[in-house]
C-alpha positions in Angstrom: 128.8 102.8 118.7 125.3 102.7 117.4 124.8 101.4 113.7 123.3 103.6 111.3 119.7 102.5 110.6 118.3 102.5 107.3 119.4 103.8 103.8 121.0 107.1 102.6 119.1 110.1 101.4 119.7 109.6 97.8 118.6 105.8 98.0 115.4 107.0 99.5 114.8 109.4 96.6 115.6 106.9 94.0 113.1 104.7 95.7 110.5 107.1 95.6 111.2 108.2 92.1 111.0 104.7 90.9 107.5 104.6 92.5 106.4 107.9 90.8 105.3 109.1 93.9 103.9 112.7 94.4 106.2 115.2 96.2 104.1 115.1 99.5 105.1 111.5 99.9 108.5 112.0 99.0 108.8 114.9 101.6 107.2 112.5 104.2 109.9 109.7 103.5 112.8 112.4 103.7 111.4 113.7 107.0 111.0 110.6 108.4 114.6 109.4 107.3 115.8 112.6 108.9 114.2 111.6 112.2 115.3 108.0 112.6 118.7 109.0 114.4 117.1 111.8 116.5 114.1 109.4 117.7 114.4 106.9 120.6 113.4 103.2 120.0 110.0 102.3 121.4 109.9 100.9 124.8 107.6 98.1 125.2 107.0 97.2 128.8 109.2 94.3 130.1 111.3 93.7 126.8 114.5 95.4 126.0 114.9 95.9 122.4 118.0 97.9 122.1 120.1 94.9 120.9 117.7 94.0 118.4 119.1 94.3 115.0 116.7 96.9 113.2 119.7 98.1 111.1 119.7 95.1 108.7 117.6 96.6 106.0 117.8 94.7 102.6 115.7 96.0 99.8 115.1 94.9 96.1 112.3 96.5 94.4 112.8 94.7 91.3 112.5 91.1 92.8 109.2 89.2 93.3 108.1 85.8 93.8 107.6 83.8 90.6 105.4 81.2 92.0 103.4 80.6 95.4 105.2 78.5 97.9 103.5 75.7 99.6 103.5 77.8 102.9 101.2 80.5 101.0 99.0 78.1 99.3 98.1 76.5 102.6 96.9 79.8 104.0 94.2 80.5 101.4 90.8 79.5 102.5 88.8 78.0 99.6 85.4 79.1 101.4 86.6 82.9 100.8 89.0 82.6 97.9 86.6 84.7 95.6 87.8 87.9 97.1 91.4 87.2 97.3 94.6 89.3 96.7 98.3 88.1 97.0 100.8 90.8 97.0 104.7 90.6 96.9 105.8 93.8 97.7 104.2 96.4 95.3 103.2 93.5 92.9 99.8 92.1 92.7 100.6 88.4 91.8 97.1 87.0 91.9 93.6 88.3 92.2 90.3 86.4 92.4 87.0 88.7 92.7 83.4 87.2 93.0 81.6 90.3 93.6 81.3 93.3 91.6 83.0 95.8 94.1 83.9 98.4 91.4 80.2 99.2 90.5 79.7 99.8 94.4 82.5 102.2 94.5 84.9 100.0 96.5 88.6 100.8 95.9 91.3 98.1 96.4 94.8 98.8 95.2 98.3 98.4 96.0 99.2 101.5 98.2 101.4 103.1 95.8 98.9 102.7 92.7 96.2 104.3 95.2 98.7 107.1 96.0 98.6 108.2 92.4 95.3 107.4 91.3 93.4 108.1 94.6 95.6 110.7 96.0 93.2 112.8 98.0 91.8 110.0 99.8 95.2 108.5 100.5 96.7 111.9 101.6 93.9 112.6 104.1 94.3 109.2 105.7 97.7 108.0 105.5 99.5 108.7 108.8 96.3 110.0 110.4 96.6 107.1 113.2 100.1 105.8 113.0 102.4 109.1 113.0 105.9 108.8 111.5 107.5 110.9 114.4 106.8 108.7 117.4 109.8 106.8 117.5 112.7 105.4 115.7 110.8 102.5 114.0 107.7 104.6 112.8 110.4 106.9 111.2 112.1 103.7 109.7 108.7 102.5 108.5 107.7 105.7 106.4 111.0 106.3 105.1 111.3 102.7 103.7 107.9 102.0 102.7 107.9 99.4 99.9 104.7 97.5 100.0 101.0 97.9 101.0 97.4 98.0 100.4 94.6 100.7 100.2 91.0 99.9 100.6 88.1 102.2 100.7 84.5 101.3 101.2 82.0 104.0 100.5 79.1 105.1 102.6 76.2 102.4 103.1 78.2 99.6 101.0 78.1 96.4 102.5 80.7 93.7 101.2 79.1 90.3 101.3 82.2 88.2 101.1 85.4 88.5 103.1 88.5 89.9 101.5 91.7 87.8 102.0 95.0 89.4 101.6 98.3 87.6 101.5 101.3 89.8 101.8 104.5 87.7 100.9 107.9 88.5 102.3 110.8 87.2 99.9 113.8 85.4 101.7 116.4 87.7 103.1 114.6 90.7 102.3 113.0 93.5 104.3 109.2 94.4 104.1 107.8 97.9 105.1 104.2 97.1 104.6 101.4 99.3 105.3 97.6 98.8 105.1 95.4 101.6 105.0 91.5 100.8 105.3 88.8 103.2 105.2 85.3 102.0 105.9 82.9 105.1 105.3 79.7 105.7 107.3 77.3 102.7 107.8 79.5 100.6 105.6 80.7 96.9 106.5 83.7 94.8 105.5 85.5 91.5 106.7 89.1 91.8 106.1 91.6 88.7 106.4 95.2 89.2 106.4 98.2 86.8 106.2 101.7 88.0 106.8 104.0 85.2 105.6 107.5 84.4 104.7 108.0 83.0 101.2 110.4 80.6 102.7 112.6 80.4 105.9 114.8 83.2 106.3 118.6 82.5 106.0 119.8 85.9 107.1 118.4 88.2 109.7 116.4 91.1 108.4 114.3 94.0 109.8 110.8 94.6 108.8 107.7 96.6 109.9 104.0 96.0 109.2 101.5 98.7 110.0 97.9 98.9 109.6 95.6 101.9 109.8 91.6 101.4 110.0 89.4 104.4 109.9 86.0 103.3 110.9 83.1 105.7 110.1 80.2 106.4 112.1 77.8 103.2 112.1 80.3 101.3 110.0 81.3 97.6 110.9 84.9 96.3 110.3 86.0 92.8 111.3 90.1 92.6 110.9 91.5 89.2 111.1 95.4 88.8 110.9 97.3 85.6 110.8 101.0 86.1 110.9 103.4 83.4 110.1 106.8 85.1 109.7 110.1 83.2 109.6 112.8 83.1 112.2 115.2 85.4 110.6 112.9 88.5 111.0 113.3 91.2 113.7 109.8 92.5 113.3 107.7 95.4 114.3 103.7 95.1 113.8 101.4 98.0 114.8 97.8 97.7 113.8 95.6 100.7 114.9 92.2 101.9 114.4 90.0 104.9 115.0 86.3 104.1 115.7 83.4 106.6 115.1 79.9 107.0 116.5 78.1 103.6 117.0 80.8 101.9 114.8 82.2 98.5 115.6 85.8 97.4 115.4 86.5 93.7 115.9 90.3 92.5 115.8 91.2 88.7 115.7 94.7 88.0 115.4 96.7 84.9 115.4 100.3 85.5 116.0 102.3 82.2 114.8 105.8 83.9 114.0 109.0 82.1 114.5 110.8 85.5 114.9 111.5 88.2 117.6 108.4 90.5 117.3 107.0 93.6 119.1 103.1 93.6 118.3 101.1 96.6 119.0 97.2 96.7 118.8 95.5 100.1 119.6 91.8 100.8 119.3 90.6 104.5 119.8 87.0 104.5 120.6 86.3 108.0 119.4 82.7 108.4 119.0 79.8 107.8 121.4 78.4 104.4 121.5 81.8 103.0 119.7 82.7 99.2 120.2 86.1 97.7 120.1 86.8 94.1 120.6 90.5 92.6 120.5 91.2 88.9 120.6 94.7 87.4 120.3 96.2 84.1 120.3 99.8 83.1 119.9 102.3 80.3 120.4 106.0 81.1 120.9 108.9 78.4 120.5 112.5 78.1 120.3 114.4 81.0 122.0 112.0 83.8 120.5 110.9 86.8 122.3 107.2 88.2 121.7 106.2 91.3 123.1 102.3 92.2 123.0 100.8 95.7 124.0 97.2 96.1 123.5 95.4 99.5 124.1 91.7 100.4 124.2 91.2 104.2 124.8 87.9 105.3 125.4 87.0 109.0 124.5 83.3 108.7 123.5 80.5 108.3 125.9 79.0 104.7 126.4 81.8 103.1 124.6 82.7 99.5 125.3 86.3 97.9 124.8 87.3 94.3 125.4 90.7 92.5 125.3 91.0 88.8 125.2 94.6 87.4 124.9 95.6 83.7 125.2 99.4 82.6 124.6 101.5 79.4 125.1 105.2 79.7 125.5 107.2 76.4 124.4 110.8 75.6 124.9 112.8 78.7 125.8 110.5 81.3 124.4 109.2 84.5 126.0 105.6 86.0 125.7 104.8 89.3 127.5 101.3 90.4 127.4 100.8 94.3 128.4 97.1 95.4 128.3 96.0 99.0 128.7 92.4 100.0 129.1 91.8 103.9 129.3 88.9 105.7 130.0 89.4 109.5 129.5 87.6 112.2 131.3 84.1 112.7 129.8 83.6 109.1 128.5 80.8 108.3 131.0 79.1 105.0 131.1 81.8 103.3 129.3 83.1 99.9 130.0 86.8 98.6 129.7 87.4 94.8 130.3 90.7 92.8 129.6 91.8 89.0 130.3 95.3 87.7 129.5 96.5 84.3 129.9 99.8 82.8 129.5 100.5 79.0 129.6 104.3 77.8 129.9 105.0 74.3 128.8 108.4 74.4 129.7 110.7 75.4 132.8 112.9 77.7 130.7 109.8 79.4 129.2 108.8 82.7 130.4 105.6 84.5 130.4 104.4 87.8 131.7 100.6 89.3 131.9 100.5 92.9 132.8 97.0 94.5 132.9 96.4 98.0 133.4 93.4 100.4 134.0 93.8 104.0 133.8 90.4 105.6 134.6 89.7 109.2 134.6 85.9 109.1 134.9 83.6 108.2 137.6 80.4 106.7 135.9 82.1 103.6 134.1 82.7 100.0 134.3 86.1 98.5 134.1 87.8 95.2 135.1 90.9 93.1 134.2 91.9 89.4 134.7 95.5 87.9 134.2 97.2 84.6 134.9 100.5 83.1 134.1 101.1 79.4 134.9 102.7 76.2 133.9 101.0 73.2 132.6 99.2 71.1 135.3 101.1 67.9 135.6 97.9 66.1 137.0 96.1 67.0 133.6 99.2 65.6 131.8 99.1 62.4 134.1 95.1 61.9 133.5 95.8 62.1 129.8 98.6 60.0 129.4 97.2 57.1 131.7 94.7 56.5 129.0 97.4 55.9 126.3 97.8 59.3 125.1 101.6 60.2 124.4 103.1 63.2 126.3 103.5 65.0 122.9 99.9 64.5 121.9 98.6 65.3 125.5 100.5 68.6 125.3 98.7 69.4 122.0 95.3 68.8 123.3 96.0 70.8 126.2 97.3 73.9 124.1 94.3 73.6 121.8 91.9 73.6 124.9 93.6 76.5 126.2 93.5 78.7 123.1 89.7 77.4 122.4 88.0 80.2 124.6 89.5 82.8 122.2 89.1 80.9 118.8 85.6 80.1 119.7 84.7 83.7 120.3 85.8 84.8 116.8 82.6 85.6 114.9 83.8 84.2 111.5 83.9 80.6 110.9 86.4 80.6 108.0 88.9 82.7 110.3 88.4 80.0 113.0 89.6 77.3 110.6 92.5 79.2 109.5 93.6 79.8 113.0 93.1 76.3 113.6 95.2 75.1 110.8 98.2 77.5 111.5 98.2 76.5 115.3 98.3 73.0 114.1 101.4 73.6 112.0 103.1 75.6 114.6 102.7 72.7 117.1 
């Protein structure tokens, strides 16, 4: 018998009332709640999630972190902490701002304040890319939404310094986090996000983390995400973007969770000349399972989409890379390329790389490369014969394997954060 997923209707109404939400958002919650039991779970290729405990929901809107843990502090980059926001659920617990963004018309608010104070903008874009009726977990996300951030960059505005946002998850508590980033025409922003558990999870909890990015014509968005969720999480992560004419969307994701996680990264190249680039590095350990599905959908003409993923599987972990490059009919002169590589450092580790090209147009370029393999023992022997321990040799090989992805990241401070998190994971 399937366990009921989520809170009761009156609990959702109380949550919405506590947040003083407008009626349209409360109705969105209730409709999503009604759909949870009707909709199927998502079906990530090569991973069965029907036994994952997404019914373990624990919310406490009154609870927030009183201080920053050492784990959170190490994620804060000294070079970019001028534009820094730390959010514990709905509560902004620290803000540092160097630029006068308000005078430029930039809006940065926790999502629920933005719903009340910038209702028209939020209502227009919330759910425009990530729909609530897709599957059971999308319905769960919208019905239980309890954290998030809204960023709006007006036309022609360039934010000079990167904006770093740290979302803190309390121990033993579910987080349903939603980031809505709207970059209007010819604007520019570099956004760095950290998802971090405040401490090691003691009991299993289900959480969802969703991002919607709207990239206007001629706009430029760099979105770097570094995830370090604790072992007790059962997590669903989906990051999606609509990219307009001659606009650019760059993703750089470092996934260093200790939890079982489904990760989606979808880029929709809608406008002619749109550009999308997705880079992912990950390390799995213990017996965790991570499934990555990365899509680039070409609708506009002369669009370019690139996917580069490198993953390392340690101990008894599983890393599945699913890549989809789709060129729709009419998207002539477009280019879809993807590369996925998985390195396994244990006989019990499992890796899969499943590239797919779906081409409905003739005048295009497309290609893919994929490899899954174990560590080269000759390479290990060479390093160890020069006095390096096996543990240190493995560390050097892992860093060398991930280096092509990290070096291709265009933001130096993001590279440093990636390397720091990788070192801690190892």
